C-alpha positions as CSV (number, residue, x, y, z in Angstrom):
1,M,0.3,0.0,-0.5
2,M,2.9,2.5,0.6
3,L,6.7,1.9,0.8
4,T,8.3,2.5,3.4
5,R,10.4,-0.4,5.5
6,S,12.7,1.0,7.7
7,N,14.8,-0.8,11.2
8,L,12.8,-3.8,10.0
9,W,15.1,-5.7,12.8
10,P,16.1,-3.5,15.8
11,T,19.1,-4.0,18.2
12,Q,17.9,-4.0,20.9
13,W,15.7,-6.8,20.4
14,T,17.1,-9.8,22.6
15,C,19.4,-12.6,21.5
16,G,16.4,-14.8,23.7
17,L,13.4,-13.8,21.5
18,L,15.4,-14.0,17.9
19,S,15.9,-17.4,19.6
20,V,12.3,-18.5,20.4
21,L,11.9,-16.7,17.2
22,L,13.9,-19.0,15.4
23,A,12.8,-22.4,16.4
24,L,8.8,-21.8,16.0
25,F,9.9,-20.7,12.4
26,C,12.1,-23.9,11.9
27,A,10.1,-26.4,13.4
28,A,6.9,-25.0,11.9
29,S,8.6,-25.2,8.4
30,D,9.6,-28.4,8.8
31,S,5.8,-29.5,10.2
32,Q,4.5,-28.1,6.7
33,A,6.8,-30.0,4.6
34,Q,4.5,-31.6,2.8
35,S,1.5,-29.1,3.4
36,R,2.4,-26.6,0.6
37,W,1.2,-26.7,-2.5
38,T,3.8,-28.7,-4.5
39,P,5.0,-26.6,-8.4
40,E,2.7,-29.0,-10.2
41,Q,-0.4,-28.6,-8.0
42,A,0.2,-24.5,-8.3
43,Q,0.5,-24.8,-12.5
44,A,-2.3,-26.9,-12.2
45,W,-4.7,-23.9,-10.5
46,Q,-2.8,-21.4,-13.5
47,E,-4.2,-23.7,-16.1
48,K,-7.5,-23.7,-14.5
49,H,-7.8,-20.2,-14.3
50,G,-5.8,-18.3,-16.6
51,W,-4.1,-14.8,-16.2
52,L,-5.4,-12.9,-13.6
53,V,-6.6,-8.7,-14.0
54,G,-8.4,-7.1,-12.0
55,S,-8.3,-4.2,-8.8
56,N,-7.9,-3.9,-5.3
57,Y,-11.4,-3.3,-4.5
58,I,-13.2,-1.2,-2.0
59,P,-16.3,0.5,-2.2
60,A,-16.5,4.6,-2.8
61,Y,-19.4,4.3,0.1
62,A,-16.2,3.1,2.7
63,I,-13.6,4.4,4.2
64,N,-12.3,0.9,4.9
65,Q,-12.9,-3.1,5.6
66,L,-15.6,-2.1,8.7
67,E,-17.2,0.5,6.4
68,M,-17.0,-2.0,3.5
69,W,-18.5,-5.3,5.5
70,Q,-20.8,-3.6,8.4
71,I,-24.3,-3.6,8.9
72,G,-26.1,-0.8,8.0
73,T,-23.4,0.4,5.4
74,F,-22.7,-3.2,3.4
75,D,-24.3,-2.0,-0.1
76,L,-24.8,-4.6,-2.3
77,Q,-26.5,-2.7,-4.4
78,R,-23.9,-0.6,-4.8
79,I,-21.2,-3.4,-5.1
80,D,-23.1,-4.3,-7.8
81,Q,-23.1,-1.6,-9.5
82,E,-19.1,-1.1,-9.1
83,L,-17.8,-4.5,-10.2
84,G,-20.5,-3.6,-13.4
85,W,-17.7,-1.3,-14.2
86,A,-14.9,-3.9,-13.3
87,R,-16.1,-6.4,-16.3
88,S,-17.1,-3.2,-18.7
89,L,-12.7,-3.4,-17.9
90,G,-11.9,-7.2,-18.4
91,F,-11.7,-7.8,-15.2
92,N,-12.4,-11.5,-14.0
93,S,-10.7,-10.8,-10.4
94,M,-10.4,-8.3,-7.5
95,R,-8.6,-8.1,-4.7
96,V,-10.7,-8.1,-1.6
97,F,-9.9,-7.2,2.3
98,L,-12.0,-8.7,5.4
99,H,-11.2,-7.6,8.9
100,D,-11.1,-9.7,12.4
101,L,-13.9,-6.8,14.0
102,L,-16.5,-8.1,11.6
103,W,-16.2,-11.5,13.4
104,A,-18.8,-12.2,16.4
105,G,-19.9,-15.7,17.5
106,E,-20.3,-18.0,15.0
107,G,-19.9,-15.4,12.1
108,K,-22.9,-15.9,10.6
109,D,-23.3,-12.4,10.0
110,L,-20.7,-11.8,8.2
111,L,-20.3,-15.6,6.1
112,D,-23.8,-14.1,5.2
113,R,-22.5,-11.6,3.1
114,M,-19.0,-12.7,1.9
115,E,-22.2,-15.2,0.4
116,Q,-23.8,-12.6,-0.8
117,F,-20.6,-10.5,-2.2
118,L,-19.3,-13.2,-4.2
119,S,-23.1,-14.0,-6.3
120,I,-22.6,-10.5,-6.7
121,A,-19.2,-10.9,-8.6
122,Q,-20.3,-14.6,-10.3
123,K,-22.6,-12.5,-11.6
124,H,-19.8,-10.8,-13.6
125,K,-17.9,-13.0,-14.1
126,I,-15.3,-12.0,-10.4
127,G,-12.9,-14.3,-8.9
128,I,-12.0,-12.7,-5.6
129,V,-8.5,-13.2,-4.1
130,F,-9.9,-12.5,-0.1
131,V,-7.4,-10.6,2.3
132,P,-8.2,-11.6,6.0
133,F,-5.6,-9.8,7.9
134,D,-3.5,-6.2,6.9
135,S,-0.6,-4.8,8.8
136,V,-1.2,-1.1,7.3
137,W,-2.5,2.0,8.5
138,D,-4.1,2.6,11.8
139,P,-2.9,-0.4,14.1
140,Q,-5.7,0.7,16.5
141,P,-8.9,-0.1,14.8
142,V,-12.2,0.2,16.6
143,A,-15.4,-1.6,15.5
144,G,-18.8,0.3,15.1
145,R,-19.1,4.2,13.2
146,Q,-16.4,4.8,11.8
147,R,-14.7,8.4,11.2
148,D,-15.1,10.8,8.5
149,P,-12.6,10.5,6.2
150,K,-9.8,14.1,6.2
151,K,-9.9,16.6,4.1
152,G,-7.2,15.4,1.3
153,V,-5.5,12.3,2.6
154,H,-4.4,9.5,1.6
155,N,-6.3,6.3,3.1
156,S,-6.9,8.7,6.5
157,G,-9.2,5.8,7.9
158,W,-7.8,2.6,6.7
159,L,-7.2,-0.3,8.9
160,Q,-5.2,-2.8,10.1
161,S,-6.0,-6.1,11.0
162,P,-5.1,-7.2,13.8
163,G,-5.0,-4.2,16.5
164,A,-1.3,-3.4,17.7
165,A,-2.6,-4.6,20.7
166,I,-2.7,-7.9,19.9
167,L,-0.6,-8.0,16.8
168,G,2.3,-7.2,19.4
169,D,1.1,-10.1,21.9
170,P,1.7,-13.6,20.7
171,N,0.1,-15.2,23.7
172,K,-3.6,-12.8,22.1
173,H,-2.8,-14.1,18.1
174,V,-5.1,-17.7,18.5
175,L,-8.0,-15.1,19.0
176,M,-7.7,-15.0,15.3
177,K,-7.9,-18.5,15.0
178,P,-11.9,-18.9,15.3
179,Y,-11.9,-15.8,12.8
180,L,-9.4,-17.4,9.8
181,Q,-10.7,-20.7,10.2
182,G,-14.1,-20.1,10.5
183,I,-14.4,-18.5,6.7
184,L,-12.0,-21.0,5.8
185,K,-14.3,-23.8,6.6
186,R,-17.2,-21.8,4.9
187,F,-15.4,-21.3,1.6
188,K,-13.2,-23.7,1.2
189,D,-13.8,-25.1,-1.2
190,D,-15.8,-22.2,-3.2
191,P,-14.6,-21.9,-6.8
192,R,-15.7,-18.2,-6.3
193,I,-12.6,-17.4,-4.4
194,Q,-9.2,-17.6,-6.7
195,A,-7.0,-17.4,-3.0
196,W,-6.2,-16.7,-0.2
197,D,-3.9,-13.7,0.0
198,L,-3.5,-14.2,4.7
199,V,-1.8,-11.2,5.6
200,N,-0.9,-8.0,3.7
201,E,2.4,-5.7,4.1
202,L,3.0,-8.3,7.5
203,D,6.2,-5.6,8.3
204,N,5.1,-3.1,6.6
205,D,5.9,-0.2,9.8
206,N,3.8,2.7,8.7
207,A,6.6,5.1,9.0
208,N,5.1,7.1,6.6
209,S,2.1,7.9,8.6
210,Y,0.8,6.5,12.3
211,G,4.6,5.5,12.8
212,R,5.5,9.8,12.4
213,N,7.0,12.0,15.4
214,G,4.3,12.1,18.1
215,T,1.8,10.1,16.6
216,K,4.0,6.7,17.4
217,T,1.3,4.1,17.7
218,E,3.0,1.5,15.4
219,L,5.0,-1.2,17.4
220,P,8.6,-1.0,17.9
221,N,9.4,-4.8,16.8
222,K,6.6,-5.2,13.9
223,A,8.6,-7.1,11.5
224,Q,9.3,-9.7,14.3
225,A,5.3,-9.4,15.7
226,G,3.9,-10.0,12.0
227,L,6.9,-12.7,11.4
228,I,5.1,-15.2,13.9
229,F,1.6,-14.5,13.3
230,A,2.3,-15.1,9.7
231,E,3.7,-18.4,10.5
232,R,0.1,-19.3,12.7
233,C,-1.7,-17.8,10.4
234,F,-0.4,-20.7,8.4
235,E,-0.5,-23.1,10.6
236,W,-4.1,-22.7,11.0
237,A,-5.2,-22.1,7.0
238,R,-2.9,-25.8,6.3
239,E,-5.2,-27.4,9.1
240,I,-8.2,-26.3,7.1
241,N,-6.4,-27.1,4.0
242,P,-8.6,-25.1,1.5
243,S,-8.9,-26.3,-2.4
244,Q,-7.3,-22.3,-3.3
245,P,-3.9,-21.8,-3.1
246,L,-2.4,-19.8,0.3
247,T,-0.2,-17.2,-0.6
248,C,1.7,-14.2,1.8
249,G,3.4,-11.3,-0.6
250,V,6.6,-9.4,-0.5
251,W,6.5,-5.7,-1.2
252,I,9.1,-3.4,-1.2
253,S,12.3,-5.5,-2.9
254,L,13.4,-6.6,-6.0
255,W,14.5,-9.7,-4.4
256,E,17.4,-10.0,-7.2
257,D,20.1,-11.6,-4.9
258,E,18.6,-14.6,-2.8
259,S,21.5,-14.4,-0.1
260,K,20.2,-10.6,1.6
261,L,16.7,-11.7,1.3
262,S,14.9,-10.7,4.4
263,P,14.0,-12.5,7.0
264,V,10.0,-11.9,6.1
265,D,11.4,-12.3,2.4
266,K,12.1,-15.8,2.9
267,F,9.1,-16.9,4.6
268,C,6.5,-15.3,2.4
269,L,8.4,-16.8,-0.3
270,E,8.8,-20.0,0.9
271,K,5.6,-20.6,2.3
272,S,2.9,-19.5,-0.1
273,D,1.6,-21.8,-2.8
274,I,1.8,-19.4,-5.0
275,I,4.3,-15.9,-5.0
276,T,2.4,-12.6,-4.7
277,F,4.1,-9.7,-5.0
278,H,3.5,-5.3,-5.2
279,N,5.7,-3.4,-7.6
280,Y,5.2,0.9,-8.1
281,G,7.6,1.4,-9.9
282,D,8.2,1.8,-13.4
283,G,8.5,-0.9,-16.3
284,E,12.0,-1.8,-15.9
285,T,11.9,-2.3,-12.2
286,L,8.6,-4.8,-12.5
287,R,9.9,-6.7,-15.4
288,R,13.4,-7.0,-13.0
289,A,11.1,-8.2,-10.5
290,I,9.5,-10.3,-11.9
291,K,12.5,-11.7,-13.5
292,S,13.9,-12.5,-10.2
293,L,10.7,-14.2,-8.9
294,K,10.5,-16.9,-11.6
295,R,13.4,-18.8,-10.1
296,Y,11.1,-19.5,-7.8
297,G,9.3,-22.0,-10.6
298,R,5.4,-21.1,-9.1
299,P,2.7,-18.9,-10.9
300,I,2.8,-15.3,-10.1
301,V,0.5,-12.4,-9.1
302,C,1.2,-8.7,-8.9
303,T,-1.5,-7.7,-6.0
304,E,-0.6,-4.4,-6.2
305,Y,1.3,-1.6,-8.6
306,M,-0.6,1.1,-11.3
307,A,0.7,4.8,-8.8
308,R,0.5,8.1,-11.2
309,G,3.0,9.8,-9.2
310,N,5.6,7.1,-8.7
311,N,6.2,6.4,-12.6
312,S,4.1,3.0,-11.8
313,H,1.6,3.0,-15.0
314,F,-1.4,0.7,-16.5
315,D,0.8,1.8,-19.8
316,P,3.4,-0.4,-20.1
317,N,2.9,-2.0,-16.7
318,L,-0.1,-3.8,-17.3
319,K,1.4,-4.8,-20.9
320,I,3.9,-6.4,-19.4
321,L,2.5,-7.7,-16.6
322,K,-0.3,-9.5,-19.8
323,E,3.1,-10.9,-21.8
324,E,4.8,-12.3,-18.1
325,N,1.7,-13.9,-17.6
326,V,1.7,-12.5,-14.0
327,G,-1.3,-11.5,-12.6
328,A,-2.9,-8.2,-11.8
329,H,-4.1,-6.3,-9.4
330,N,-3.9,-2.6,-9.4
331,W,-4.3,-0.2,-6.5
332,G,-7.1,2.0,-6.8
333,F,-10.3,1.5,-8.5
334,V,-13.1,3.8,-7.7
335,D,-12.3,7.3,-6.4
336,G,-14.6,7.9,-2.8
337,K,-13.9,8.2,0.6
338,S,-10.7,6.0,1.2
339,Q,-8.8,9.1,-1.3
340,T,-6.5,6.9,-2.9
341,I,-6.4,9.8,-5.5
342,Y,-4.1,12.1,-3.4
343,P,-0.3,10.3,-2.9
344,W,1.4,8.8,0.2
345,D,2.8,12.2,1.1
346,S,-0.6,13.6,1.2
347,W,0.1,13.1,5.2
348,Q,2.3,15.2,5.2
349,K,0.7,17.5,3.4
350,P,-3.0,17.2,2.6
351,Y,-5.0,18.2,-0.7
352,D,-6.6,20.9,-0.8
353,K,-8.5,20.2,-4.2
354,E,-8.3,17.0,-6.6
355,P,-5.7,16.9,-7.5
356,D,-4.0,16.9,-11.7
357,L,-2.5,13.8,-11.7
358,W,-4.9,10.8,-10.0
359,F,-2.1,8.6,-7.5
360,H,-4.2,5.7,-7.9
361,D,-8.2,4.9,-9.0
362,I,-9.7,4.6,-12.4
363,F,-13.1,5.8,-12.1
364,R,-14.9,9.2,-10.2
365,I,-18.0,8.5,-8.1
366,D,-19.9,8.4,-10.8
367,G,-18.4,5.5,-13.2
368,T,-16.7,8.4,-15.4
369,P,-13.4,7.1,-16.3
370,Y,-10.2,9.8,-15.0
371,R,-8.4,8.8,-18.5
372,A,-11.2,7.8,-21.1
373,G,-7.5,6.9,-22.6
374,E,-6.2,5.0,-20.0
375,V,-9.3,2.9,-19.4
376,D,-8.8,1.7,-24.0
377,Y,-5.8,1.2,-22.9
378,I,-6.5,-1.5,-20.4
379,R,-9.4,-3.3,-22.1
380,S,-7.0,-3.2,-25.5
381,I,-5.2,-5.7,-23.1
382,T,-7.6,-7.4,-21.7
383,G,-9.5,-7.7,-24.7
384,A,-12.6,-6.5,-23.4
385,K,-15.2,-3.9,-25.9
386,P,-16.8,-0.8,-24.7
């Protein structure tokens, strides 16, 4: 979601805790050695689904995951309309975030709304990649009525899942198990779901936003806590054994030198059934990332790209992704309460009007393209007719 990573392995972290983490990592690796999909299973998945192309999706009416899904704001009619716009572009996949605070009791309300959402997506011939957990933006999520957007600020209300109070305490991680296993049990064999992207950017320290200056609400040991949590998520998910692949994406590097991979990147690349990654760079940077990730011999999906102000554009990046048979989910679909038309630096200098160059997003709130030529280009790559 944003390109920041600092102080991933603080020197103050004790050797004793590091030993515990490494022991946990190695033990889990041994126990799961037979559970990860083989390269042949992964390739069979790709042959079945073909080239995935679409967006990360949050409806215009929602500032975050809770407002998208909660009773009182969940709007199927609006979702139906917006997914129709997605289909008009030739999109066949959308990456969609959930949140643990949506789970209550046995999760009936959330499961029912997921079923309704999947039915609408199926109507438009769109598959879904669900993201159960996210380590980006506000580390102190609260259920219920969500705050209004901060004027001119990119993703001013997006929420982490779980929040820092749980993520930072390994003894509390198990509280997330009923939620993750509950959604997996319900939808483990559902053909409308293309993959489970378990944790988004698990070591993102949000240095540009909630980790800045006097507002430091982020965990000081985010990478370590995130790695322990992600390991447990894979364990819990493998117990359910869904028919869809499990993945956890790498997000800030080019991964060209395997000997220099961070522990987080090494974990993600070695545990995932299919390889997923983020790239907000230009076409050449994207090509380098794809080349380095192909050495793992598994299907690849770029689950975040396209930030115009960062020189990441549909043209040529979408064409590159198709030529390389790498799935493509750009960040941002429709301008709305998430306000991702504004750049990441809007956290330091909020905008008082719409920027001439949108950072993300394709459509205005009424379905009008931000750039008609860009929409035409997308259709030329996907083969969709206007």
